[in-house]
VOTOR-312177 format. One line per field, with one value per residue (C-alpha): residue number from 1; x, y, z; residue in one letter. Coordinates in pm, whole numbers. Example, Ala and Ser with C-alpha at 12.3 -4.5 7.8 and 13.67 -1.06 7.14 Angstrom:
REM VOTOR-312177
k <- [1, 2]
xx <- [1230, 1367]
yy <- [-450, -106]
zz <- [780, 714]
r <- [A, S]
***
This chain:
REM VOTOR-312177
k <- [1, 2, 3, 4, 5, 6, 7, 8, 9, 10, 11, 12, 13, 14, 15, 16, 17, 18, 19, 20, 21, 22, 23, 24, 25, 26, 27, 28, 29, 30, 31, 32, 33, 34, 35, 36, 37, 38, 39, 40, 41, 42, 43, 44, 45, 46, 47, 48, 49, 50, 51, 52, 53, 54, 55, 56, 57, 58, 59, 60, 61, 62, 63, 64, 65, 66, 67, 68, 69, 70, 71, 72, 73, 74, 75, 76, 77, 78, 79, 80, 81, 82, 83, 84, 85, 86, 87, 88, 89, 90, 91, 92, 93, 94, 95, 96, 97, 98, 99, 100, 101, 102, 103, 104, 105, 106, 107, 108, 109, 110, 111, 112, 113, 114, 115, 116, 117, 118, 119, 120, 121, 122, 123, 124, 125, 126, 127, 128, 129, 130, 131, 132, 133, 134, 135, 136, 137, 138, 139, 140, 141, 142, 143, 144, 145, 146, 147, 148, 149, 150, 151, 152, 153, 154, 155, 156, 157, 158, 159, 160, 161, 162, 163, 164, 165, 166, 167, 168, 169, 170, 171, 172, 173, 174, 175, 176, 177, 178, 179, 180, 181, 182, 183, 184, 185, 186, 187, 188, 189, 190, 191, 192, 193, 194, 195, 196, 197, 198, 199, 200, 201, 202, 203, 204, 205, 206, 207, 208, 209, 210, 211, 212, 213, 214, 215, 216, 217, 218, 219, 220, 221, 222, 223, 224, 225, 226, 227, 228, 229, 230, 231, 232, 233, 234, 235, 236, 237, 238, 239, 240, 241, 242, 243, 244, 245, 246, 247, 248, 249, 250, 251, 252, 253, 254, 255, 256, 257, 258, 259, 260, 261, 262, 263, 264, 265, 266, 267, 268, 269, 270, 271, 272, 273, 274, 275, 276]
xx <- [-3123, -3198, -2976, -2659, -2524, -2154, -2013, -1718, -1562, -1279, -1070, -725, -601, -788, -1096, -1361, -1371, -1416, -1691, -1876, -1854, -1983, -2276, -2384, -2427, -2593, -2315, -2499, -2779, -2526, -2374, -2688, -2736, -2365, -2177, -1831, -1684, -1365, -1183, -986, -684, -448, -102, 55, 380, 532, 551, 372, 53, 237, 381, 27, 74, -105, -419, -375, -405, -595, -875, -893, -880, -1177, -1366, -1281, -1401, -1740, -1769, -1683, -2019, -2194, -2229, -1976, -1637, -1378, -1087, -843, -739, -504, -336, 19, 101, 361, 627, 491, 429, 109, 230, 537, 318, 89, 396, 581, 279, 185, -146, -64, 26, -290, -513, -348, -475, -833, -792, -862, -709, -477, -511, -318, -584, -322, -279, -646, -698, -1081, -1177, -1483, -1525, -1765, -1900, -1911, -2217, -2133, -1776, -1569, -1232, -1308, -1553, -1504, -1282, -1160, -1149, -1137, -1481, -1468, -1458, -1777, -1959, -1867, -1952, -1666, -1547, -1309, -1073, -890, -638, -693, -428, -352, -257, -42, -263, -616, -581, -708, -695, -978, -1246, -1322, -957, -890, -1129, -887, -662, -918, -788, -544, -302, 42, 132, -141, 33, -157, -478, -325, -268, -640, -729, -716, -1012, -1235, -1106, -1195, -1552, -1588, -1472, -1698, -1995, -1983, -1800, -1964, -1839, -2105, -1909, -1633, -1407, -1152, -855, -762, -583, -259, -326, -91, -57, 176, 321, 93, 21, 366, 611, 393, 412, 216, -43, -221, -597, -732, -1036, -1242, -1505, -1761, -2044, -2249, -2227, -1866, -1914, -2055, -1785, -1506, -1667, -1688, -1327, -1218, -1394, -1223, -892, -981, -1042, -1367, -1493, -1640, -1278, -1195, -1281, -1364, -1587, -1768, -1814, -1935, -2194, -2308, -2351, -2565, -2325, -2373, -2419, -2161, -2377, -2692, -2515, -2609, -2298, -2327, -2075, -1836, -1917, -1670, -1578, -1474, -1219, -1119, -752, -631, -390, -84, -92, 226]
yy <- [415, 582, 472, 676, 793, 788, 920, 735, 922, 799, 1063, 1205, 1456, 1782, 1978, 1795, 1466, 1665, 1879, 1569, 1397, 1704, 1748, 1385, 1420, 1765, 1934, 2266, 2138, 1963, 2296, 2507, 2727, 2765, 3091, 2934, 2614, 2451, 2225, 1984, 1852, 1566, 1709, 1453, 1530, 1794, 1540, 1645, 1497, 1276, 1065, 962, 1103, 1439, 1595, 1717, 2099, 2039, 1869, 2158, 2413, 2245, 2260, 2627, 2705, 2549, 2702, 3048, 3035, 3024, 3288, 3123, 3207, 2937, 2829, 2544, 2395, 2146, 2116, 2026, 1658, 1515, 1514, 1789, 2162, 2237, 2582, 2429, 2166, 2433, 2590, 2273, 2113, 2421, 2456, 2801, 2939, 2797, 2935, 3274, 3295, 3280, 3485, 3178, 3140, 2850, 2802, 2597, 2513, 2483, 2862, 2948, 3049, 3066, 2706, 2517, 2188, 1939, 1655, 1311, 1112, 744, 796, 478, 649, 1018, 1199, 1528, 1709, 2067, 2227, 2578, 2738, 2788, 2409, 2365, 2645, 2575, 2325, 2079, 1913, 1627, 1637, 1314, 1097, 734, 555, 243, 287, 65, 114, 158, -33, 269, 645, 815, 1071, 969, 935, 1275, 1434, 1331, 1614, 1873, 1827, 2116, 1914, 1870, 1553, 1317, 991, 996, 926, 616, 481, 523, 310, 519, 348, 428, 786, 827, 707, 937, 1242, 1167, 1126, 1498, 1646, 1497, 1638, 1775, 1636, 1379, 1392, 1116, 1213, 901, 1062, 928, 703, 515, 144, -48, 108, 409, 679, 815, 541, 359, 346, 580, 406, 585, 534, 844, 842, 1090, 978, 1208, 1156, 1319, 1011, 972, 607, 513, 710, 543, 200, 247, 361, 61, -175, -11, -71, -440, -418, -529, -230, -474, -556, -191, -119, 250, 209, -94, 64, 395, 206, 18, 354, 465, 739, 619, 322, 55, -151, 36, 247, 365, 398, 656, 713, 421, 86, -58, -365, -142, 58, -181, -252, -459, -243, -394, -362, -329]
zz <- [1348, 1018, 731, 681, 346, 258, -69, -223, -514, -735, -910, -950, -692, -738, -636, -838, -641, -319, -472, -597, -259, -74, -311, -271, 106, 111, 303, 323, 543, 767, 875, 855, 1161, 1236, 1183, 1206, 1064, 1192, 945, 1164, 975, 1066, 1133, 1364, 1180, 952, 667, 348, 199, -54, 229, 324, 673, 664, 522, 165, 128, -198, -3, 243, -39, -206, 125, 165, -188, -113, 234, 97, -82, 256, 531, 763, 908, 829, 1047, 978, 1312, 1472, 1812, 1905, 1923, 2157, 1884, 1656, 1674, 1483, 1376, 1212, 1046, 898, 736, 632, 465, 262, 449, 589, 246, 91, 368, 328, -31, 100, 417, 630, 977, 1056, 1430, 1683, 1943, 2216, 2217, 2282, 2643, 2649, 2727, 2845, 3024, 2866, 3077, 2915, 3027, 3077, 2961, 2953, 2996, 3052, 3278, 3093, 2844, 2833, 2488, 2345, 2358, 1981, 1937, 2138, 1956, 1590, 1322, 1278, 960, 1035, 735, 805, 624, 521, 726, 923, 1289, 1507, 1815, 1675, 1342, 1147, 1196, 1011, 1095, 1453, 1556, 1398, 1651, 1928, 1806, 1918, 2272, 2328, 2542, 2388, 2575, 2460, 2552, 2882, 2691, 2534, 2885, 2954, 2650, 2334, 2167, 2465, 2468, 2099, 2162, 2462, 2267, 1972, 2206, 2290, 1989, 1684, 1353, 1122, 827, 791, 486, 432, 218, 25, -267, -118, 181, 415, 482, 709, 1022, 1049, 1146, 1050, 952, 698, 320, 91, -125, -409, -383, -560, -334, -136, 115, 273, 518, 787, 1010, 1132, 1231, 892, 708, 906, 869, 492, 471, 678, 442, 146, 328, 362, 737, 899, 1105, 1359, 1448, 1518, 1880, 1858, 1551, 1693, 2037, 1891, 1687, 1996, 2173, 1877, 1770, 1413, 1183, 1122, 882, 781, 518, 170, -46, -324, -600, -633, -471, -221, -427, -719, -515, -236, -175, 120, 319, 481, 857, 1066]
r <- [M, E, Q, S, K, V, A, V, I, K, G, E, R, G, F, E, P, V, F, R, A, L, D, L, I, D, Y, K, S, A, I, A, G, F, S, R, V, L, I, K, V, N, F, I, T, T, M, T, W, D, T, G, A, T, T, D, P, V, V, V, E, A, L, I, Q, R, L, K, Q, L, P, V, E, I, W, V, V, E, S, D, A, T, M, T, N, A, D, K, A, F, E, A, T, G, M, A, E, M, C, G, K, Y, G, V, K, C, L, N, L, R, H, I, E, D, K, V, K, I, K, I, P, D, G, K, A, L, K, D, I, T, V, P, R, V, V, A, E, S, A, I, I, S, A, A, K, M, K, T, H, S, A, T, K, V, T, L, G, M, K, N, M, F, G, L, L, P, D, K, F, K, F, K, Y, H, A, M, G, I, S, K, V, I, V, D, I, N, S, V, L, K, P, Q, L, T, I, I, D, G, F, T, A, M, E, G, K, G, P, I, E, G, T, P, I, E, M, N, L, I, L, A, G, R, D, P, V, A, T, D, A, T, S, S, R, I, M, G, I, D, P, H, E, I, S, H, I, K, D, A, A, Q, K, R, Q, G, N, I, D, N, I, E, I, V, G, E, Q, I, D, N, V, K, K, T, F, K, R, K]
***
């Protein structure tokens, strides 16, 4: 496969690190041809960004500012999790208030009735998925959080795409083998851009009960596998040991090794995250 580019930007919490990361990966051409962009945030809980659990509104605001320069409609989306109502999370995290300033919709995907079924060729856990039609017809930016995860080791851009499924009770997918489910979903819903919010990350017992760790990092890439693999390496975790990243690379969904790092080099920002 052609080499993938991942931007790694060090900087204090604010718009500029996000702008620099986006510019380094030519974000405009990645979403060219789409009239609507969905920014998929990580709201598995109503906890705020400083806990390391949820996507920072500052990251999303920076994305909105750049996207507002393009002829696209912008929606910020999430779906209910088993323990969390996405609408309450939009309010509690300050995301709804921020989006309101820009006239951008905050949308709980569980409430959209117009859905489509997407078949998954050679799916390991799933034969198909049913998602809102708008998900299938829009460009997707996976605005994920840099976190450890008790079941999948890390939860980054690819795992964040799991939240596009509008089902509230998602535990059933864990029983099918969550890593295989993640690969299946990403095989048919590939994000045009992956942004990893590492301003305040989470180590330890993620994705909710871990400890916040200040990294002051933003990662961005057009290849979700490469972006997640790079983030994993920064967290001190070999991506070849992470089932969904390794398996996605083997299915040629992206690169796990053939990656050009622009901005900061991994060794200059790496910090070994505690696991459980």
